PDB file of N, CA, C and O in Angstrom:
ATOM      1  N   MET A   1       1.042  -0.868   0.197  1.00  0.00           N
ATOM      2  CA  MET A   1       0.042  -0.039   0.334  1.00  0.00           C
ATOM      3  C   MET A   1       1.275   1.363   0.147  1.00  0.00           C
ATOM      4  O   MET A   1       1.175   2.572   0.358  1.00  0.00           O
ATOM      5  N   THR A   2       2.022   0.786  -0.179  1.00  0.00           N
ATOM      6  CA  THR A   2       3.044   2.220   0.252  1.00  0.00           C
ATOM      7  C   THR A   2       2.953   3.377  -0.439  1.00  0.00           C
ATOM      8  O   THR A   2       2.916   4.517   0.023  1.00  0.00           O
ATOM      9  N   ASN A   3       2.886   2.702  -2.636  1.00  0.00           N
ATOM     10  CA  ASN A   3       2.457   3.302  -2.740  1.00  0.00           C
ATOM     11  C   ASN A   3       1.649   4.117  -3.940  1.00  0.00           C
ATOM     12  O   ASN A   3       1.861   4.727  -4.988  1.00  0.00           O
ATOM     13  N   LEU A   4       0.431   3.646  -2.940  1.00  0.00           N
ATOM     14  CA  LEU A   4      -1.109   3.847  -3.160  1.00  0.00           C
ATOM     15  C   LEU A   4      -1.295   5.191  -2.024  1.00  0.00           C
ATOM     16  O   LEU A   4      -2.041   6.112  -2.355  1.00  0.00           O
ATOM     17  N   THR A   5      -0.528   5.240  -0.591  1.00  0.00           N
ATOM     18  CA  THR A   5      -0.054   5.696   0.592  1.00  0.00           C
ATOM     19  C   THR A   5       0.227   7.515  -0.294  1.00  0.00           C
ATOM     20  O   THR A   5      -0.271   8.639  -0.230  1.00  0.00           O
ATOM     21  N   ALA A   6       1.365   6.780  -1.076  1.00  0.00           N
ATOM     22  CA  ALA A   6       1.589   7.795  -1.889  1.00  0.00           C
ATOM     23  C   ALA A   6       1.219   8.843  -2.762  1.00  0.00           C
ATOM     24  O   ALA A   6       1.287  10.070  -2.843  1.00  0.00           O
ATOM     25  N   ALA A   7       0.826   7.925  -3.340  1.00  0.00           N
ATOM     26  CA  ALA A   7      -0.198   8.417  -4.821  1.00  0.00           C
ATOM     27  C   ALA A   7      -1.351   9.529  -4.122  1.00  0.00           C
ATOM     28  O   ALA A   7      -1.439  10.747  -4.280  1.00  0.00           O
ATOM     29  N   THR A   8      -2.169   8.606  -3.307  1.00  0.00           N
ATOM     30  CA  THR A   8      -2.773   9.566  -2.793  1.00  0.00           C
ATOM     31  C   THR A   8      -2.594  10.944  -2.162  1.00  0.00           C
ATOM     32  O   THR A   8      -3.142  12.035  -2.320  1.00  0.00           O
ATOM     33  N   GLU A   9      -1.104  10.228  -0.977  1.00  0.00           N
ATOM     34  CA  GLU A   9      -1.002  11.923  -0.600  1.00  0.00           C
ATOM     35  C   GLU A   9      -0.284  12.619  -2.319  1.00  0.00           C
ATOM     36  O   GLU A   9      -1.103  12.712  -3.234  1.00  0.00           O
ATOM     37  N   ALA A  10       0.031  12.710  -2.380  1.00  0.00           N
ATOM     38  CA  ALA A  10       0.315  13.518  -3.729  1.00  0.00           C
ATOM     39  C   ALA A  10      -0.392  13.686  -5.043  1.00  0.00           C
ATOM     40  O   ALA A  10       0.002  14.262  -6.057  1.00  0.00           O
ATOM     41  N   ARG A  11      -1.866  12.868  -4.736  1.00  0.00           N
ATOM     42  CA  ARG A  11      -2.923  13.712  -5.660  1.00  0.00           C
ATOM     43  C   ARG A  11      -3.393  14.724  -4.091  1.00  0.00           C
ATOM     44  O   ARG A  11      -3.196  15.877  -4.474  1.00  0.00           O
ATOM     45  N   GLN A  12      -3.731  14.781  -3.082  1.00  0.00           N
ATOM     46  CA  GLN A  12      -4.214  15.238  -2.541  1.00  0.00           C
ATOM     47  C   GLN A  12      -3.542  17.154  -2.541  1.00  0.00           C
ATOM     48  O   GLN A  12      -4.120  18.238  -2.634  1.00  0.00           O
ATOM     49  N   LEU A  13      -1.991  16.715  -2.375  1.00  0.00           N
ATOM     50  CA  LEU A  13      -2.350  18.103  -2.795  1.00  0.00           C
ATOM     51  C   LEU A  13      -1.832  19.021  -4.208  1.00  0.00           C
ATOM     52  O   LEU A  13      -1.512  20.192  -4.409  1.00  0.00           O
ATOM     53  N   ALA A  14      -1.903  18.271  -4.707  1.00  0.00           N
ATOM     54  CA  ALA A  14      -1.980  18.763  -6.013  1.00  0.00           C
ATOM     55  C   ALA A  14      -3.683  19.098  -5.284  1.00  0.00           C
ATOM     56  O   ALA A  14      -3.863  20.057  -4.533  1.00  0.00           O
ATOM     57  N   GLN A  15      -4.102  18.733  -5.430  1.00  0.00           N
ATOM     58  CA  GLN A  15      -6.054  18.573  -5.721  1.00  0.00           C
ATOM     59  C   GLN A  15      -5.681  20.513  -4.918  1.00  0.00           C
ATOM     60  O   GLN A  15      -5.857  21.401  -5.752  1.00  0.00           O
ATOM     61  N   ALA A  16      -5.244  20.995  -3.524  1.00  0.00           N
ATOM     62  CA  ALA A  16      -4.615  21.575  -2.938  1.00  0.00           C
ATOM     63  C   ALA A  16      -4.327  22.350  -3.866  1.00  0.00           C
ATOM     64  O   ALA A  16      -5.395  22.835  -4.238  1.00  0.00           O
ATOM     65  N   GLN A  17      -3.657  22.676  -4.348  1.00  0.00           N
ATOM     66  CA  GLN A  17      -2.279  23.632  -4.906  1.00  0.00           C
ATOM     67  C   GLN A  17      -3.314  24.182  -5.737  1.00  0.00           C
ATOM     68  O   GLN A  17      -3.289  25.411  -5.804  1.00  0.00           O
ATOM     69  N   LEU A  18      -4.542  23.394  -6.624  1.00  0.00           N
ATOM     70  CA  LEU A  18      -5.090  23.167  -7.700  1.00  0.00           C
ATOM     71  C   LEU A  18      -5.790  25.076  -7.776  1.00  0.00           C
ATOM     72  O   LEU A  18      -5.738  26.096  -8.463  1.00  0.00           O
ATOM     73  N   GLU A  19      -6.721  24.199  -5.837  1.00  0.00           N
ATOM     74  CA  GLU A  19      -7.451  25.485  -5.875  1.00  0.00           C
ATOM     75  C   GLU A  19      -7.097  26.356  -5.442  1.00  0.00           C
ATOM     76  O   GLU A  19      -7.611  27.406  -5.830  1.00  0.00           O
ATOM     77  N   GLN A  20      -6.145  26.406  -4.515  1.00  0.00           N
ATOM     78  CA  GLN A  20      -4.934  27.961  -4.580  1.00  0.00           C
ATOM     79  C   GLN A  20      -4.551  28.510  -5.468  1.00  0.00           C
ATOM     80  O   GLN A  20      -4.221  29.694  -5.525  1.00  0.00           O
ATOM     81  N   ALA A  21      -4.534  27.233  -6.801  1.00  0.00           N
ATOM     82  CA  ALA A  21      -3.938  28.574  -8.019  1.00  0.00           C
ATOM     83  C   ALA A  21      -5.395  29.259  -8.890  1.00  0.00           C
ATOM     84  O   ALA A  21      -5.215  30.014  -9.845  1.00  0.00           O
ATOM     85  N   ASP A  22      -7.233  28.775  -8.283  1.00  0.00           N
ATOM     86  CA  ASP A  22      -8.374  29.317  -8.937  1.00  0.00           C
ATOM     87  C   ASP A  22      -8.343  30.041  -8.718  1.00  0.00           C
ATOM     88  O   ASP A  22      -8.493  31.038  -9.424  1.00  0.00           O
ATOM     89  N   LYS A  23      -8.059  29.956  -7.238  1.00  0.00           N
ATOM     90  CA  LYS A  23      -8.545  31.199  -6.539  1.00  0.00           C
ATOM     91  C   LYS A  23      -7.482  32.795  -6.285  1.00  0.00           C
ATOM     92  O   LYS A  23      -7.700  33.971  -5.994  1.00  0.00           O
ATOM     93  N   GLU A  24      -6.165  31.841  -6.639  1.00  0.00           N
ATOM     94  CA  GLU A  24      -5.265  32.843  -7.499  1.00  0.00           C
ATOM     95  C   GLU A  24      -6.087  33.578  -8.891  1.00  0.00           C
ATOM     96  O   GLU A  24      -5.816  34.775  -8.797  1.00  0.00           O
ATOM     97  N   TRP A  25      -6.492  33.480  -9.459  1.00  0.00           N
ATOM     98  CA  TRP A  25      -6.287  33.189 -11.165  1.00  0.00           C
ATOM     99  C   TRP A  25      -7.909  34.608 -10.893  1.00  0.00           C
ATOM    100  O   TRP A  25      -8.031  35.805 -11.153  1.00  0.00           O
ATOM    101  N   ARG A  26      -8.743  33.633 -10.315  1.00  0.00           N
ATOM    102  CA  ARG A  26     -10.321  34.437  -9.927  1.00  0.00           C
ATOM    103  C   ARG A  26     -10.609  35.727  -9.753  1.00  0.00           C
ATOM    104  O   ARG A  26     -11.330  36.626 -10.185  1.00  0.00           O
ATOM    105  N   GLN A  27      -9.003  35.268  -8.214  1.00  0.00           N
ATOM    106  CA  GLN A  27      -8.872  37.262  -8.272  1.00  0.00           C
ATOM    107  C   GLN A  27      -8.143  37.986  -9.065  1.00  0.00           C
ATOM    108  O   GLN A  27      -8.589  39.088  -9.381  1.00  0.00           O
ATOM    109  N   ALA A  28      -6.993  37.604  -9.526  1.00  0.00           N
ATOM    110  CA  ALA A  28      -6.608  38.588 -10.885  1.00  0.00           C
ATOM    111  C   ALA A  28      -7.291  38.747 -11.796  1.00  0.00           C
ATOM    112  O   ALA A  28      -6.908  39.683 -12.499  1.00  0.00           O
ATOM    113  N   ILE A  29      -8.473  38.080 -12.257  1.00  0.00           N
ATOM    114  CA  ILE A  29      -9.408  38.314 -13.231  1.00  0.00           C
ATOM    115  C   ILE A  29     -10.310  39.477 -12.501  1.00  0.00           C
ATOM    116  O   ILE A  29     -10.265  40.472 -13.225  1.00  0.00           O
ATOM    117  N   ARG A  30     -10.941  39.669 -11.587  1.00  0.00           N
ATOM    118  CA  ARG A  30     -11.982  40.212 -10.756  1.00  0.00           C
ATOM    119  C   ARG A  30     -10.641  41.675 -10.158  1.00  0.00           C
ATOM    120  O   ARG A  30     -11.233  42.750 -10.256  1.00  0.00           O
ATOM    121  N   GLU A  31      -9.199  41.890  -9.645  1.00  0.00           N
ATOM    122  CA  GLU A  31      -8.684  42.944  -9.780  1.00  0.00           C
ATOM    123  C   GLU A  31      -8.590  44.043 -11.415  1.00  0.00           C
ATOM    124  O   GLU A  31      -8.608  45.267 -11.535  1.00  0.00           O
ATOM    125  N   GLU A  32      -8.456  42.524 -12.840  1.00  0.00           N
ATOM    126  CA  GLU A  32      -8.393  43.714 -13.976  1.00  0.00           C
ATOM    127  C   GLU A  32      -9.279  43.993 -13.725  1.00  0.00           C
ATOM    128  O   GLU A  32      -9.156  44.977 -12.996  1.00  0.00           O
ATOM    129  N   VAL A  33     -10.484  43.695 -13.889  1.00  0.00           N
ATOM    130  CA  VAL A  33     -11.745  44.826 -14.434  1.00  0.00           C
ATOM    131  C   VAL A  33     -12.308  45.584 -13.120  1.00  0.00           C
ATOM    132  O   VAL A  33     -13.493  45.897 -13.232  1.00  0.00           O
ATOM    133  N   ALA A  34     -11.711  45.931 -11.928  1.00  0.00           N
ATOM    134  CA  ALA A  34     -11.555  47.130 -11.537  1.00  0.00           C
ATOM    135  C   ALA A  34     -10.171  47.971 -11.956  1.00  0.00           C
ATOM    136  O   ALA A  34     -10.395  49.005 -12.584  1.00  0.00           O
ATOM    137  N   ARG A  35      -9.459  47.811 -11.819  1.00  0.00           N
ATOM    138  CA  ARG A  35      -8.012  48.408 -13.405  1.00  0.00           C
ATOM    139  C   ARG A  35      -9.368  49.077 -14.539  1.00  0.00           C
ATOM    140  O   ARG A  35      -9.316  50.078 -15.254  1.00  0.00           O
ATOM    141  N   GLY A  36     -10.054  48.484 -14.425  1.00  0.00           N
ATOM    142  CA  GLY A  36     -10.800  49.200 -15.983  1.00  0.00           C
ATOM    143  C   GLY A  36     -10.371  48.844 -17.676  1.00  0.00           C
ATOM    144  O   GLY A  36     -10.478  49.550 -18.678  1.00  0.00           O
ATOM    145  N   LYS A  37      -9.744  47.163 -17.459  1.00  0.00           N
ATOM    146  CA  LYS A  37      -9.741  46.343 -18.540  1.00  0.00           C
ATOM    147  C   LYS A  37     -11.031  45.485 -18.584  1.00  0.00           C
ATOM    148  O   LYS A  37     -11.809  44.961 -17.786  1.00  0.00           O
ATOM    149  N   SER A  38     -10.831  45.632 -20.184  1.00  0.00           N
ATOM    150  CA  SER A  38     -12.242  45.323 -20.849  1.00  0.00           C
ATOM    151  C   SER A  38     -12.204  42.987 -20.685  1.00  0.00           C
ATOM    152  O   SER A  38     -11.337  42.116 -20.610  1.00  0.00           O
ATOM    153  N   TYR A  39     -13.887  43.064 -20.720  1.00  0.00           N
ATOM    154  CA  TYR A  39     -13.996  41.620 -20.988  1.00  0.00           C
ATOM    155  C   TYR A  39     -13.357  40.896 -21.131  1.00  0.00           C
ATOM    156  O   TYR A  39     -12.807  39.967 -20.540  1.00  0.00           O
ATOM    157  N   ALA A  40     -13.483  41.860 -23.034  1.00  0.00           N
ATOM    158  CA  ALA A  40     -12.594  40.900 -23.777  1.00  0.00           C
ATOM    159  C   ALA A  40     -10.710  41.447 -23.326  1.00  0.00           C
ATOM    160  O   ALA A  40     -10.127  40.393 -23.074  1.00  0.00           O
ATOM    161  N   GLN A  41     -10.110  42.171 -23.233  1.00  0.00           N
ATOM    162  CA  GLN A  41      -8.546  42.192 -23.187  1.00  0.00           C
ATOM    163  C   GLN A  41      -9.004  41.237 -21.789  1.00  0.00           C
ATOM    164  O   GLN A  41      -9.863  40.532 -22.320  1.00  0.00           O
ATOM    165  N   ILE A  42      -8.972  40.956 -20.879  1.00  0.00           N
ATOM    166  CA  ILE A  42      -9.183  39.785 -19.734  1.00  0.00           C
ATOM    167  C   ILE A  42      -9.560  38.148 -20.592  1.00  0.00           C
ATOM    168  O   ILE A  42      -9.284  36.954 -20.702  1.00  0.00           O
ATOM    169  N   ALA A  43     -10.154  38.954 -20.902  1.00  0.00           N
ATOM    170  CA  ALA A  43      -9.923  36.951 -22.016  1.00  0.00           C
ATOM    171  C   ALA A  43      -9.203  36.341 -22.853  1.00  0.00           C
ATOM    172  O   ALA A  43      -8.990  35.166 -23.152  1.00  0.00           O
ATOM    173  N   GLU A  44      -8.782  37.574 -23.259  1.00  0.00           N
ATOM    174  CA  GLU A  44      -8.105  37.223 -24.260  1.00  0.00           C
ATOM    175  C   GLU A  44      -6.569  36.874 -23.143  1.00  0.00           C
ATOM    176  O   GLU A  44      -5.882  35.882 -23.387  1.00  0.00           O
ATOM    177  N   VAL A  45      -6.328  37.514 -22.350  1.00  0.00           N
ATOM    178  CA  VAL A  45      -5.175  36.951 -21.267  1.00  0.00           C
ATOM    179  C   VAL A  45      -4.877  36.003 -21.262  1.00  0.00           C
ATOM    180  O   VAL A  45      -3.824  35.459 -21.593  1.00  0.00           O
ATOM    181  N   ALA A  46      -6.607  35.345 -20.527  1.00  0.00           N
ATOM    182  CA  ALA A  46      -6.885  34.201 -19.313  1.00  0.00           C
ATOM    183  C   ALA A  46      -7.160  32.995 -20.150  1.00  0.00           C
ATOM    184  O   ALA A  46      -7.188  31.881 -19.627  1.00  0.00           O
ATOM    185  N   GLY A  47      -7.479  33.269 -22.167  1.00  0.00           N
ATOM    186  CA  GLY A  47      -7.383  32.265 -22.545  1.00  0.00           C
ATOM    187  C   GLY A  47      -9.217  32.223 -21.995  1.00  0.00           C
ATOM    188  O   GLY A  47      -9.109  31.037 -22.306  1.00  0.00           O
ATOM    189  N   ILE A  48     -10.229  32.330 -21.661  1.00  0.00           N
ATOM    190  CA  ILE A  48     -11.650  31.923 -22.423  1.00  0.00           C
ATOM    191  C   ILE A  48     -12.656  33.247 -22.884  1.00  0.00           C
ATOM    192  O   ILE A  48     -12.758  34.439 -23.172  1.00  0.00           O
ATOM    193  N   THR A  49     -13.051  32.422 -22.758  1.00  0.00           N
ATOM    194  CA  THR A  49     -13.833  33.957 -23.185  1.00  0.00           C
ATOM    195  C   THR A  49     -14.695  34.597 -22.447  1.00  0.00           C
ATOM    196  O   THR A  49     -15.255  34.152 -21.446  1.00  0.00           O
ATOM    197  N   ARG A  50     -14.882  36.170 -23.155  1.00  0.00           N
ATOM    198  CA  ARG A  50     -15.660  37.449 -22.242  1.00  0.00           C
ATOM    199  C   ARG A  50     -17.094  36.836 -21.384  1.00  0.00           C
ATOM    200  O   ARG A  50     -17.807  37.304 -20.497  1.00  0.00           O
ATOM    201  N   GLY A  51     -17.084  35.657 -22.095  1.00  0.00           N
ATOM    202  CA  GLY A  51     -19.289  35.424 -20.745  1.00  0.00           C
ATOM    203  C   GLY A  51     -18.131  34.513 -19.832  1.00  0.00           C
ATOM    204  O   GLY A  51     -18.485  34.578 -18.655  1.00  0.00           O
ATOM    205  N   ARG A  52     -17.216  33.914 -19.933  1.00  0.00           N
ATOM    206  CA  ARG A  52     -16.263  33.158 -18.633  1.00  0.00           C
ATOM    207  C   ARG A  52     -15.952  34.149 -18.225  1.00  0.00           C
ATOM    208  O   ARG A  52     -15.164  33.879 -17.318  1.00  0.00           O
ATOM    209  N   VAL A  53     -16.098  35.623 -18.329  1.00  0.00           N
ATOM    210  CA  VAL A  53     -15.450  36.461 -17.547  1.00  0.00           C
ATOM    211  C   VAL A  53     -16.728  37.044 -16.721  1.00  0.00           C
ATOM    212  O   VAL A  53     -16.752  37.429 -15.552  1.00  0.00           O
ATOM    213  N   ALA A  54     -17.581  37.004 -17.493  1.00  0.00           N
ATOM    214  CA  ALA A  54     -18.814  37.629 -16.432  1.00  0.00           C
ATOM    215  C   ALA A  54     -19.312  37.140 -15.473  1.00  0.00           C
ATOM    216  O   ALA A  54     -19.841  37.580 -14.453  1.00  0.00           O
ATOM    217  N   GLN A  55     -18.950  35.469 -16.171  1.00  0.00           N
ATOM    218  CA  GLN A  55     -19.259  34.598 -14.403  1.00  0.00           C
ATOM    219  C   GLN A  55     -18.314  34.033 -13.935  1.00  0.00           C
ATOM    220  O   GLN A  55     -18.239  32.812 -13.804  1.00  0.00           O
ATOM    221  N   ILE A  56     -17.700  34.613 -13.706  1.00  0.00           N
ATOM    222  CA  ILE A  56     -16.267  35.244 -12.580  1.00  0.00           C
ATOM    223  C   ILE A  56     -16.583  36.197 -11.777  1.00  0.00           C
ATOM    224  O   ILE A  56     -16.888  35.986 -10.603  1.00  0.00           O
ATOM    225  N   ILE A  57     -16.541  37.596 -12.424  1.00  0.00           N
ATOM    226  CA  ILE A  57     -17.156  38.580 -11.625  1.00  0.00           C
ATOM    227  C   ILE A  57     -18.564  38.593 -11.396  1.00  0.00           C
ATOM    228  O   ILE A  57     -19.011  39.700 -11.096  1.00  0.00           O
ATOM    229  N   HIS A  58     -19.351  37.684 -11.456  1.00  0.00           N
ATOM    230  CA  HIS A  58     -21.334  37.538 -10.297  1.00  0.00           C
ATOM    231  C   HIS A  58     -21.040  36.781  -9.886  1.00  0.00           C
ATOM    232  O   HIS A  58     -21.999  36.527  -9.158  1.00  0.00           O
ATOM    233  N   GLU A  59     -19.910  35.596  -9.618  1.00  0.00           N
ATOM    234  CA  GLU A  59     -20.142  34.243  -8.358  1.00  0.00           C
ATOM    235  C   GLU A  59     -19.580  34.745  -7.368  1.00  0.00           C
ATOM    236  O   GLU A  59     -18.645  35.538  -7.478  1.00  0.00           O
ATOM    237  N   ASN A  60     -20.071  34.352  -6.242  1.00  0.00           N
ATOM    238  CA  ASN A  60     -20.417  34.533  -5.541  1.00  0.00           C
ATOM    239  C   ASN A  60     -19.612  33.259  -4.223  1.00  0.00           C
ATOM    240  O   ASN A  60     -20.211  32.597  -3.375  1.00  0.00           O
ATOM    241  N   ARG A  61     -17.827  33.315  -4.573  1.00  0.00           N
ATOM    242  CA  ARG A  61     -16.586  32.741  -4.041  1.00  0.00           C
ATOM    243  C   ARG A  61     -16.052  33.603  -2.565  1.00  0.00           C
ATOM    244  O   ARG A  61     -15.025  33.254  -1.984  1.00  0.00           O
TER     245      ARG A  61
END
C-alpha cells in the first residue's frame, strides 16, 4: 500500500494547489476588471471567453 498511500497524498496535495491557484486566478480577473480592463482584454489574456469573465465576476465565492 505504500505506493497507493504516496500517490493518494500526492493527489491530495495537487488538488489543494489547484484550488489555491484557481482562487488566485479568479481574484486576478476581478482585480483587472476593477482596474478598468475590458472583459475582452481579460478574456484574451486568460484564454477564456468574455462570457466566462462575466460569470467569474458575478459569482459568489
